[in-house]
Each structure stands twice: as C-alpha cells, then as structure tokens.
C-alpha positions, -999 to 999 in steps of 0.1 A, spaced: -223 568 -18 -216 581 18 -209 557 43 -239 544 65 -235 541 102 -267 524 108 -282 497 83 -314 494 103 -329 523 124 -359 529 146 -368 566 145 -388 579 172 -406 611 165 -429 632 191 -462 638 178 -459 674 189 -433 678 160 -460 669 134 -481 697 144 -454 724 138 -462 759 154 -498 751 159 -487 727 185 -520 707 179 -530 687 152 -509 681 118 -488 703 98 -483 685 65 -456 711 54 -435 698 84 -446 659 78 -436 666 40 -401 678 48 -396 647 72 -408 624 44 -382 638 20 -353 630 46 -369 593 52 -368 589 14 -334 600 14 -323 575 42 -343 549 23 -326 554 -11 -292 551 5 -303 515 17 -315 521 53 -343 499 66 -365 526 86 -389 517 114 -408 547 130 -426 551 163 -446 584 169 -457 600 199 -495 612 202 -490 644 221 -503 666 189 -538 650 197 -536 638 232 -514 632 262 -529 607 284 -509 616 316 -510 655 310 -544 658 293 -563 632 314 -547 640 348 -570 637 378 -599 635 352 -599 600 338 -588 568 349 -552 564 338 -558 536 316 -585 550 298 -565 581 289 -536 559 279 -560 541 254 -568 574 241 -531 581 236 -525 548 218 -552 561 194 -536 592 189 -505 577 177 -526 555 154 -537 587 138 -502 598 135 -491 566 118 -518 564 93 -511 601 84 -473 599 79 -477 565 61 -501 583 37 -474 612 32 -447 588 28 -465 571 0 -474 605 -19 -437 609 -16 -429 576 -33 -421 555 -3 -438 527 6 -450 523 41 -469 501 63 -486 507 95 -484 478 123 -505 482 154 -498 469 190 -536 468 193 -558 451 169 -576 476 146 -580 454 113 -598 483 94 -569 506 97 -535 488 104 -523 453 106 -516 436 139 -479 438 148 -456 408 149 -421 407 149 -419 387 119 -443 405 100 -421 439 106 -389 422 95 -402 411 66 -417 447 56 -382 461 66 -364 436 43 -388 445 15 -378 481 16 -411 494 32 -408 522 59 -427 505 88 -448 526 115 -455 511 148 -486 521 163 -501 521 197 -471 521 216 -466 486 236 -503 478 233 -502 486 273 -514 514 295 -486 531 320 -459 528 292 -445 556 272 -439 558 234 -402 560 242 -404 525 258 -425 513 229 -398 528 206 -369 508 225 -389 479 224 -396 478 189 -358 486 182 -348 456 202 -376 434 183 -364 444 150 -328 443 158 -320 477 151 -286 493 151 -296 522 170 -328 539 183 -327 575 170 -348 596 195 -356 631 173 -367 654 202 -373 691 209 -340 694 224 -304 691 208 -294 664 232 -292 652 267 -283 679 293 -274 681 332 -305 699 336 -334 717 316 -316 741 293 -348 761 289 -344 766 327 -309 768 336 -287 786 315 -256 766 331 -271 733 319 -244 712 301 -248 693 269 -232 657 269 -220 642 237 -218 605 252 -233 591 282 -234 553 295 -270 540 307 -256 538 341 -248 575 341 -283 586 328 -301 565 351 -278 576 382 -280 611 376 -319 612 365 -311 629 333 -340 633 309 -330 615 278 -359 590 281 -381 576 309 -366 551 332 -383 521 318 -372 529 282 -336 534 296 -334 502 315 -348 484 285 -321 498 263 -294 488 289 -306 454 293 -307 448 256 -275 469 247 -294 491 221 -276 521 213 -297 554 217 -289 588 200 -308 618 212 -307 649 190 -329 676 174 -358 675 151 -359 711 143 -340 704 112 -351 672 98 -318 667 78 -302 657 113 -317 624 107 -296 618 77 -266 631 95 -268 606 124 -273 579 98 -244 589 82 -224 587 116 -222 624 122 -215 632 159 -248 653 167 -266 651 198 -261 627 223 -252 591 221 -261 567 250 -243 532 249 -225 508 271 -190 519 285 
C-alpha cells in the first residue's frame, strides 16, 4: 500500500465542478469520476469529509447582487449546497461508498443536523461525510465553511480542489506573467492578497494551524495524488 500523507481530510469542491462543461446543474459523468477517486481514497483508509459549493445552482453574491437582500441570497446559496451534497451522497452510495449528509441548518427531512461529535463518529465508522449549508450563516463563503469543518473534525489538511492548479501571483487567465507558488505561508497569502481563499477562511486556517492544499480538480486523480503526499498545486502552512 502506498504511503498516506493525510489520514483524515476535508475536501472542498466547487459546485461548478459538478456541472462539467454545462456550467449549470449536475453532470453525473463528472460526479461518477469523483466518486471513483473518493472510493479509492477511502479504500486506503482515508477518512473523508466533503464541503461542496453551490455555484452550479446559485451564487448569492453574484446572482443576487443588487437584486436581493444579501442574507436572502446567501440562504439560497446554502440550499444549493444541500442539493449538491444530497446528489453526491446518492452517487457515492451507488458506487458502494457509505455516505451521510450533515447540515448546518436544520432540515430534518433531508439531512441530519450537524454536530462535531456526529461527524467524528461517522468518519471513524467509515462514512464519507458531507457538510452542507456552509456555516449556517450569511456572509460566509463555503471556503470558510470548509476550513471551519476541517478544524472541527481535526483534519490533517483541507484540500481545496479548484478550477486552477494552484495559487498564483495574479490571475493566470488574465496575466501571462503570473507565477505559480509551490508553498506559501498564511502571512504571505494575506499580505499579498493572493486568491487562495477568502480572507476569513485564510485567517481561520492560520489561527488553527490548518494546512491547506490548493490544486486543480480538472483531473480528479489529483485528489488521490495529494492524499499520497505528491507535491502538486500549492501548499499553504506555517513557516
């Protein structure tokens, strides 16, 4: 068996990644490939928590900007993350992977209410545990929710599977001279205003010494590579 670098992880997935080329809704061929990789990680003994964004259905700040009160737009975003969590949990079960959805908002007909102890118990029992509805509060991103859950479950690292292959000095889609970093400290990310996560998520990670690994989800096998300790993407940690 290959060496495992992280025994317990919190995997953050963007909602847009689940939509594939359609950019909206759910592409079950994409979700199926993700499930296969997650199953492989679990079979190697990795305990896996997942947070999924809701951007394939609704982005509160973008879709509701200047049209809705922010708290209402964010509430819709939380519901979008719940829909994604239910869909991925269903797909995981179809791939032979036991899964549970825990929600930061009470939705007893659809998901169990989140508590740290319930999450820890499910993870130890081998369930892939999906955390829906962010922090349960408006004005917080799912990146912040992911770091929060990672800290609560005492994950070895938070894996941020993004649309880009790491953290850059500038937007690589706009600046051909943008430089990709292999490693950064929390202070460097914050001081240089680099787009690894939002500021709240990064500060929370720094305060709790939570390692972040940012990498591209385009190839889902990257998740397994990171779990095995392969140096891909950008690692953000203490000095």
